KOLKOL-50339 format. One record per residue (C-alpha): residue number from 1; residue in three letters; chain; x, y, z. Coordinates in Angstrom, 3 decimals. Example, Ala and Ser with C-alpha at 12.3 -4.5 7.8 and 13.67 -1.06 7.14 Angstrom:
2
PT:1:ALA:A:12.300:-4.500:7.800
PT:2:SER:A:13.670:-1.060:7.140
***
This chain:
344
PT:1:UNK:A:-215.768:-46.445:51.233
PT:2:UNK:A:-216.321:-43.363:53.684
PT:3:UNK:A:-214.156:-40.621:52.842
PT:4:UNK:A:-213.703:-37.507:54.946
PT:5:UNK:A:-211.784:-34.479:54.155
PT:6:UNK:A:-209.030:-34.300:56.905
PT:7:UNK:A:-208.528:-30.789:58.248
PT:8:UNK:A:-205.037:-31.075:58.789
PT:9:UNK:A:-204.163:-31.804:54.996
PT:10:UNK:A:-207.289:-30.490:53.161
PT:11:UNK:A:-207.321:-33.692:51.365
PT:12:UNK:A:-209.845:-36.798:51.262
PT:13:UNK:A:-208.737:-39.599:53.608
PT:14:UNK:A:-210.486:-42.870:54.365
PT:15:UNK:A:-212.215:-43.126:57.416
PT:16:UNK:A:-212.060:-46.735:57.768
PT:17:UNK:A:-208.583:-48.315:58.235
PT:18:UNK:A:-206.797:-49.541:55.479
PT:19:UNK:A:-206.282:-52.962:57.508
PT:20:UNK:A:-209.074:-54.641:59.148
PT:21:UNK:A:-209.620:-52.995:62.814
PT:22:UNK:A:-211.262:-51.037:65.146
PT:23:UNK:A:-211.870:-47.383:64.382
PT:24:UNK:A:-211.993:-44.763:67.405
PT:25:UNK:A:-214.379:-41.571:66.533
PT:26:UNK:A:-212.921:-39.287:69.216
PT:27:UNK:A:-215.479:-36.431:69.612
PT:28:UNK:A:-213.573:-32.898:70.902
PT:29:UNK:A:-216.419:-30.688:72.760
PT:30:UNK:A:-214.989:-27.732:74.494
PT:31:UNK:A:-218.384:-26.770:76.187
PT:32:UNK:A:-222.094:-27.366:76.287
PT:33:UNK:A:-223.678:-25.001:73.493
PT:34:UNK:A:-225.107:-25.732:70.093
PT:35:UNK:A:-221.716:-25.851:68.541
PT:36:UNK:A:-220.370:-28.181:71.072
PT:37:UNK:A:-223.431:-30.689:70.374
PT:38:UNK:A:-222.974:-30.337:66.655
PT:39:UNK:A:-219.326:-31.554:67.191
PT:40:UNK:A:-220.879:-34.902:69.289
PT:41:UNK:A:-223.494:-35.020:66.376
PT:42:UNK:A:-220.743:-35.509:63.402
PT:43:UNK:A:-219.287:-37.829:65.420
PT:44:UNK:A:-222.378:-39.599:66.051
PT:45:UNK:A:-222.724:-39.767:61.983
PT:46:UNK:A:-219.385:-41.076:61.626
PT:47:UNK:A:-220.099:-44.030:63.876
PT:48:UNK:A:-223.290:-44.698:61.980
PT:49:UNK:A:-221.679:-44.538:58.620
PT:50:UNK:A:-219.142:-46.591:59.489
PT:51:UNK:A:-221.222:-48.979:61.202
PT:52:UNK:A:-223.445:-49.163:57.931
PT:53:UNK:A:-220.096:-50.086:55.997
PT:54:UNK:A:-219.203:-52.902:57.999
PT:55:UNK:A:-216.445:-51.217:60.137
PT:56:UNK:A:-216.215:-51.920:63.659
PT:57:UNK:A:-216.364:-48.596:65.865
PT:58:UNK:A:-216.374:-47.059:69.104
PT:59:UNK:A:-216.718:-43.522:70.086
PT:60:UNK:A:-214.877:-41.362:73.006
PT:61:UNK:A:-215.666:-37.805:74.600
PT:62:UNK:A:-212.694:-36.321:75.376
PT:63:UNK:A:-212.220:-33.011:77.989
PT:64:UNK:A:-213.566:-32.546:81.467
PT:65:UNK:A:-215.907:-29.585:81.256
PT:66:UNK:A:-219.632:-29.962:81.305
PT:67:UNK:A:-219.143:-33.617:80.732
PT:68:UNK:A:-222.881:-34.355:82.407
PT:69:UNK:A:-224.390:-31.562:80.219
PT:70:UNK:A:-222.865:-32.822:76.696
PT:71:UNK:A:-223.914:-36.544:77.609
PT:72:UNK:A:-227.356:-35.650:78.651
PT:73:UNK:A:-227.672:-33.314:75.721
PT:74:UNK:A:-226.206:-36.252:73.273
PT:75:UNK:A:-228.672:-38.586:74.640
PT:76:UNK:A:-231.466:-36.577:73.908
PT:77:UNK:A:-230.529:-35.705:70.333
PT:78:UNK:A:-230.267:-39.653:69.863
PT:79:UNK:A:-226.445:-39.740:69.723
PT:80:UNK:A:-224.879:-42.945:70.662
PT:81:UNK:A:-223.281:-43.321:74.040
PT:82:UNK:A:-219.651:-42.410:74.527
PT:83:UNK:A:-217.231:-44.784:76.213
PT:84:UNK:A:-215.697:-43.626:79.193
PT:85:UNK:A:-211.734:-44.874:78.553
PT:86:UNK:A:-209.654:-44.875:75.650
PT:87:UNK:A:-207.971:-48.193:77.023
PT:88:UNK:A:-210.760:-50.132:75.051
PT:89:UNK:A:-209.592:-49.422:71.800
PT:90:UNK:A:-206.226:-50.960:72.528
PT:91:UNK:A:-207.614:-53.857:74.204
PT:92:UNK:A:-209.777:-54.491:70.872
PT:93:UNK:A:-206.983:-53.636:68.462
PT:94:UNK:A:-207.780:-50.520:67.317
PT:95:UNK:A:-206.182:-49.383:63.694
PT:96:UNK:A:-207.653:-45.792:63.143
PT:97:UNK:A:-208.531:-42.966:64.909
PT:98:UNK:A:-210.989:-40.275:63.424
PT:99:UNK:A:-210.925:-36.906:65.731
PT:100:UNK:A:-213.868:-34.568:65.382
PT:101:UNK:A:-213.591:-31.217:66.830
PT:102:UNK:A:-214.798:-27.399:66.352
PT:103:UNK:A:-213.333:-25.634:63.538
PT:104:UNK:A:-211.717:-23.195:65.992
PT:105:UNK:A:-210.813:-22.462:69.640
PT:106:UNK:A:-210.035:-24.992:72.474
PT:107:UNK:A:-211.101:-27.984:71.150
PT:108:UNK:A:-209.350:-27.752:67.839
PT:109:UNK:A:-206.278:-27.068:69.624
PT:110:UNK:A:-207.064:-30.314:72.142
PT:111:UNK:A:-207.563:-32.570:68.805
PT:112:UNK:A:-204.134:-31.277:67.290
PT:113:UNK:A:-202.458:-31.956:70.466
PT:114:UNK:A:-202.708:-34.514:73.210
PT:115:UNK:A:-206.665:-35.021:73.853
PT:116:UNK:A:-205.515:-36.921:76.993
PT:117:UNK:A:-203.842:-33.882:78.531
PT:118:UNK:A:-205.446:-31.303:77.096
PT:119:UNK:A:-202.304:-29.984:75.061
PT:120:UNK:A:-202.200:-27.898:72.112
PT:121:UNK:A:-200.249:-27.682:69.118
PT:122:UNK:A:-198.570:-24.309:70.285
PT:123:UNK:A:-200.551:-22.378:67.540
PT:124:UNK:A:-201.846:-18.630:68.817
PT:125:UNK:A:-205.112:-17.613:68.683
PT:126:UNK:A:-208.373:-19.391:67.812
PT:127:UNK:A:-209.189:-20.811:64.051
PT:128:UNK:A:-205.841:-20.202:62.305
PT:129:UNK:A:-205.611:-21.479:59.009
PT:130:UNK:A:-209.408:-22.771:59.167
PT:131:UNK:A:-211.262:-22.044:55.965
PT:132:UNK:A:-215.210:-21.855:55.585
PT:133:UNK:A:-215.434:-25.058:54.388
PT:134:UNK:A:-213.780:-27.083:57.153
PT:135:UNK:A:-210.439:-27.393:55.191
PT:136:UNK:A:-207.043:-27.068:56.299
PT:137:UNK:A:-208.540:-26.274:59.788
PT:138:UNK:A:-205.224:-27.750:61.466
PT:139:UNK:A:-202.835:-26.556:59.010
PT:140:UNK:A:-200.766:-30.053:59.175
PT:141:UNK:A:-198.456:-30.622:61.695
PT:142:UNK:A:-196.861:-33.861:60.467
PT:143:UNK:A:-198.207:-35.903:63.155
PT:144:UNK:A:-198.610:-39.672:62.808
PT:145:UNK:A:-201.853:-41.429:63.070
PT:146:UNK:A:-202.864:-42.905:66.175
PT:147:UNK:A:-200.429:-40.837:68.442
PT:148:UNK:A:-200.852:-37.274:70.175
PT:149:UNK:A:-202.572:-35.251:67.585
PT:150:UNK:A:-202.593:-38.006:65.068
PT:151:UNK:A:-205.390:-39.703:62.953
PT:152:UNK:A:-207.816:-37.872:60.654
PT:153:UNK:A:-209.150:-34.562:62.044
PT:154:UNK:A:-212.797:-33.460:61.029
PT:155:UNK:A:-213.228:-29.995:61.686
PT:156:UNK:A:-216.903:-28.883:62.538
PT:157:UNK:A:-217.950:-25.088:61.834
PT:158:UNK:A:-219.862:-23.090:64.718
PT:159:UNK:A:-223.360:-22.737:65.155
PT:160:UNK:A:-225.028:-19.416:66.223
PT:161:UNK:A:-228.385:-20.149:68.163
PT:162:UNK:A:-230.782:-17.493:69.443
PT:163:UNK:A:-232.715:-20.227:70.972
PT:164:UNK:A:-232.267:-22.745:73.826
PT:165:UNK:A:-232.039:-26.516:73.752
PT:166:UNK:A:-233.243:-28.214:76.694
PT:167:UNK:A:-232.839:-32.072:76.728
PT:168:UNK:A:-236.167:-33.020:78.103
PT:169:UNK:A:-236.064:-36.467:76.348
PT:170:UNK:A:-233.867:-37.783:78.962
PT:171:UNK:A:-234.682:-38.709:82.802
PT:172:UNK:A:-231.202:-38.415:83.900
PT:173:UNK:A:-230.442:-35.881:87.165
PT:174:UNK:A:-227.634:-34.375:84.252
PT:175:UNK:A:-230.442:-34.018:81.787
PT:176:UNK:A:-232.842:-32.270:83.809
PT:177:UNK:A:-230.194:-29.778:84.841
PT:178:UNK:A:-228.476:-29.547:81.742
PT:179:UNK:A:-229.485:-26.183:79.562
PT:180:UNK:A:-227.835:-25.053:76.269
PT:181:UNK:A:-227.657:-21.571:76.218
PT:182:UNK:A:-226.311:-21.886:72.825
PT:183:UNK:A:-224.214:-19.668:70.793
PT:184:UNK:A:-220.599:-19.582:69.933
PT:185:UNK:A:-219.692:-18.935:66.186
PT:186:UNK:A:-220.010:-16.399:63.593
PT:187:UNK:A:-223.397:-14.957:62.561
PT:188:UNK:A:-224.209:-16.599:59.171
PT:189:UNK:A:-227.017:-17.604:57.183
PT:190:UNK:A:-227.603:-20.047:54.493
PT:191:UNK:A:-229.051:-19.741:51.096
PT:192:UNK:A:-232.389:-20.910:50.837
PT:193:UNK:A:-233.814:-23.551:47.965
PT:194:UNK:A:-235.950:-26.429:47.278
PT:195:UNK:A:-235.905:-29.937:48.476
PT:196:UNK:A:-235.176:-31.407:51.779
PT:197:UNK:A:-231.599:-30.688:51.853
PT:198:UNK:A:-232.363:-26.982:50.992
PT:199:UNK:A:-235.221:-26.881:53.162
PT:200:UNK:A:-233.192:-27.948:56.377
PT:201:UNK:A:-230.545:-25.476:55.059
PT:202:UNK:A:-233.016:-22.683:54.927
PT:203:UNK:A:-234.504:-23.390:58.087
PT:204:UNK:A:-230.995:-23.454:59.551
PT:205:UNK:A:-230.459:-19.891:58.357
PT:206:UNK:A:-233.883:-18.685:59.594
PT:207:UNK:A:-235.195:-18.566:55.757
PT:208:UNK:A:-238.025:-20.311:54.275
PT:209:UNK:A:-237.878:-23.705:52.453
PT:210:UNK:A:-240.195:-25.909:50.478
PT:211:UNK:A:-241.871:-28.725:52.262
PT:212:UNK:A:-239.905:-32.394:52.252
PT:213:UNK:A:-242.602:-34.594:51.391
PT:214:UNK:A:-245.596:-33.717:48.843
PT:215:UNK:A:-249.037:-33.725:49.823
PT:216:UNK:A:-248.489:-33.834:53.879
PT:217:UNK:A:-249.035:-31.062:56.628
PT:218:UNK:A:-250.358:-27.767:55.300
PT:219:UNK:A:-249.363:-24.325:56.142
PT:220:UNK:A:-251.881:-22.315:58.507
PT:221:UNK:A:-252.654:-21.877:62.261
PT:222:UNK:A:-253.062:-25.326:62.507
PT:223:UNK:A:-250.125:-26.483:60.984
PT:224:UNK:A:-248.151:-23.712:62.877
PT:225:UNK:A:-249.407:-24.986:66.320
PT:226:UNK:A:-248.162:-28.614:64.951
PT:227:UNK:A:-244.938:-27.206:64.007
PT:228:UNK:A:-244.453:-25.714:67.562
PT:229:UNK:A:-245.235:-28.744:69.243
PT:230:UNK:A:-242.889:-30.703:66.994
PT:231:UNK:A:-240.091:-28.426:67.689
PT:232:UNK:A:-240.103:-29.735:71.394
PT:233:UNK:A:-238.870:-33.000:69.899
PT:234:UNK:A:-235.359:-33.180:70.134
PT:235:UNK:A:-235.202:-34.987:66.544
PT:236:UNK:A:-236.230:-31.594:65.201
PT:237:UNK:A:-232.952:-30.048:66.533
PT:238:UNK:A:-230.842:-33.063:65.004
PT:239:UNK:A:-232.877:-32.317:61.378
PT:240:UNK:A:-231.798:-28.687:61.908
PT:241:UNK:A:-228.357:-29.582:62.902
PT:242:UNK:A:-227.949:-32.079:59.936
PT:243:UNK:A:-229.332:-29.531:57.500
PT:244:UNK:A:-225.800:-27.972:56.247
PT:245:UNK:A:-222.505:-29.865:55.825
PT:246:UNK:A:-220.500:-30.269:58.791
PT:247:UNK:A:-217.791:-27.622:57.568
PT:248:UNK:A:-220.357:-24.957:57.069
PT:249:UNK:A:-221.412:-22.474:59.694
PT:250:UNK:A:-225.171:-22.817:60.711
PT:251:UNK:A:-227.798:-20.447:62.415
PT:252:UNK:A:-230.771:-21.783:64.439
PT:253:UNK:A:-233.830:-19.835:65.480
PT:254:UNK:A:-237.590:-19.962:66.257
PT:255:UNK:A:-238.358:-20.291:62.549
PT:256:UNK:A:-235.363:-22.949:61.666
PT:257:UNK:A:-237.192:-25.098:64.281
PT:258:UNK:A:-240.644:-24.551:62.857
PT:259:UNK:A:-239.683:-25.357:59.525
PT:260:UNK:A:-237.925:-28.676:60.536
PT:261:UNK:A:-240.901:-29.293:62.579
PT:262:UNK:A:-243.096:-29.173:59.702
PT:263:UNK:A:-240.657:-31.191:57.525
PT:264:UNK:A:-240.190:-33.846:60.265
PT:265:UNK:A:-243.898:-34.169:60.705
PT:266:UNK:A:-244.453:-34.674:57.065
PT:267:UNK:A:-242.046:-37.304:56.518
PT:268:UNK:A:-243.132:-39.363:59.292
PT:269:UNK:A:-246.652:-39.510:58.433
PT:270:UNK:A:-245.796:-39.941:55.155
PT:271:UNK:A:-243.529:-43.150:56.294
PT:272:UNK:A:-246.611:-44.319:58.201
PT:273:UNK:A:-248.794:-44.241:55.266
PT:274:UNK:A:-246.259:-46.211:52.898
PT:275:UNK:A:-245.863:-48.731:55.756
PT:276:UNK:A:-249.436:-49.683:55.129
PT:277:UNK:A:-248.356:-51.002:51.537
PT:278:UNK:A:-246.488:-54.267:50.459
PT:279:UNK:A:-242.786:-54.124:51.043
PT:280:UNK:A:-240.368:-53.768:48.044
PT:281:UNK:A:-236.880:-53.624:47.903
PT:282:UNK:A:-234.450:-50.462:47.836
PT:283:UNK:A:-233.959:-50.096:44.078
PT:284:UNK:A:-229.844:-50.201:43.503
PT:285:UNK:A:-229.619:-46.776:41.840
PT:286:UNK:A:-231.565:-45.384:44.963
PT:287:UNK:A:-229.239:-47.250:47.639
PT:288:UNK:A:-226.106:-46.115:45.488
PT:289:UNK:A:-227.231:-42.450:45.455
PT:290:UNK:A:-227.740:-42.564:49.431
PT:291:UNK:A:-224.508:-44.209:50.109
PT:292:UNK:A:-222.382:-42.077:47.645
PT:293:UNK:A:-224.017:-39.009:49.568
PT:294:UNK:A:-222.854:-39.892:53.048
PT:295:UNK:A:-219.722:-41.395:51.988
PT:296:UNK:A:-218.754:-38.080:50.402
PT:297:UNK:A:-217.600:-36.390:53.453
PT:298:UNK:A:-220.780:-36.888:55.068
PT:299:UNK:A:-223.054:-34.945:52.593
PT:300:UNK:A:-225.990:-35.465:54.762
PT:301:UNK:A:-227.822:-32.355:52.509
PT:302:UNK:A:-227.388:-34.420:49.499
PT:303:UNK:A:-228.975:-37.756:51.614
PT:304:UNK:A:-232.189:-35.400:52.260
PT:305:UNK:A:-232.146:-34.506:48.717
PT:306:UNK:A:-232.151:-38.157:47.681
PT:307:UNK:A:-234.972:-38.813:50.002
PT:308:UNK:A:-236.848:-35.844:48.510
PT:309:UNK:A:-236.345:-37.504:45.135
PT:310:UNK:A:-237.569:-40.822:46.235
PT:311:UNK:A:-240.755:-39.374:47.786
PT:312:UNK:A:-242.019:-37.977:44.223
PT:313:UNK:A:-240.558:-40.562:41.751
PT:314:UNK:A:-243.628:-41.864:40.141
PT:315:UNK:A:-242.120:-45.379:39.349
PT:316:UNK:A:-241.584:-46.142:42.842
PT:317:UNK:A:-244.092:-48.316:44.983
PT:318:UNK:A:-244.922:-47.059:48.439
PT:319:UNK:A:-243.293:-50.112:49.959
PT:320:UNK:A:-240.009:-49.279:48.339
PT:321:UNK:A:-240.234:-45.578:49.542
PT:322:UNK:A:-240.709:-46.838:53.225
PT:323:UNK:A:-237.491:-49.180:52.866
PT:324:UNK:A:-235.740:-46.327:51.391
PT:325:UNK:A:-236.687:-43.949:54.309
PT:326:UNK:A:-235.953:-46.549:57.077
PT:327:UNK:A:-232.493:-47.266:55.759
PT:328:UNK:A:-231.639:-43.705:55.597
PT:329:UNK:A:-232.823:-43.292:58.992
PT:330:UNK:A:-230.121:-45.664:60.181
PT:331:UNK:A:-227.733:-42.939:59.410
PT:332:UNK:A:-230.092:-39.729:60.256
PT:333:UNK:A:-231.510:-40.992:63.559
PT:334:UNK:A:-234.713:-38.848:63.044
PT:335:UNK:A:-237.027:-42.090:64.324
PT:336:UNK:A:-238.819:-41.568:60.983
PT:337:UNK:A:-240.758:-44.910:61.409
PT:338:UNK:A:-242.195:-43.465:65.028
PT:339:UNK:A:-245.671:-42.873:63.707
PT:340:UNK:A:-246.225:-46.303:62.122
PT:341:UNK:A:-249.610:-47.542:62.866
PT:342:UNK:A:-250.983:-43.959:63.313
PT:343:UNK:A:-251.110:-43.245:59.569
PT:344:UNK:A:-253.881:-40.672:58.515
***
């Protein structure tokens, strides 16, 4: 069962309804920047995780600012399309609401008030009561689930970006016009470490990190050129945004994108190679570790660490490695099987 930290109470809460029914995931992005895109990505992860657990779910994007740009950016990042009307939930028997908002600012106040009218909770100032890990961001207002300001609230920490995300993978007019002069949020950095989760975290902080899959792309001028080319892939941005837990601030710069580009290239190359071997089932302990990670407040960096463990575990057949990565990618959305048939 997926459990997430309710920012109103600081306590774990079930993301799926106690009684069988539809869950609405509502994203509150106050503007089109890296922080806003991170809010949409966390909402997308919730949708994917709930679907993997068998919960029917739909998502809604609130607000009226830069909607076309936000939707174009979401499309480029592989985020599931948002519905246009909240009336759908009532028609389908909605039983649960999960709201996703930036940890501070107008989006959080909208989530804590009436999202349909943009009303706030009456708090003054941005981020009052918000902790660095995303707990008690709303302070708890006693609102009933499902009503204005009700439901479970997921607070998303800000992103500081020194580079611009241009959603070139969509053909829509909005996508061609959309530009994210990303900023917003504190100037923070993550600690470097080993493993794919730490590698992504380090990339997000502009720090160095190890490769995600052993025996992949080497380092040097040719690898740097390949990494720069890969950085134009929106999935590289998605990987950087996934590299830290949603309640922790994140920094994105050119170095982060180069590191993520290398990592994604290595993963895809390894997956394409493993696909050439006979398929094998995912071991129960591997599946359990994956689900245990993402069901623990969407701990995606822990999912990435499981993938590193799978890549190097000596007793696993390559066919099982392939199935594991393909299964995890249903949550990650990194198109890890893109290079099938092109293994070198």
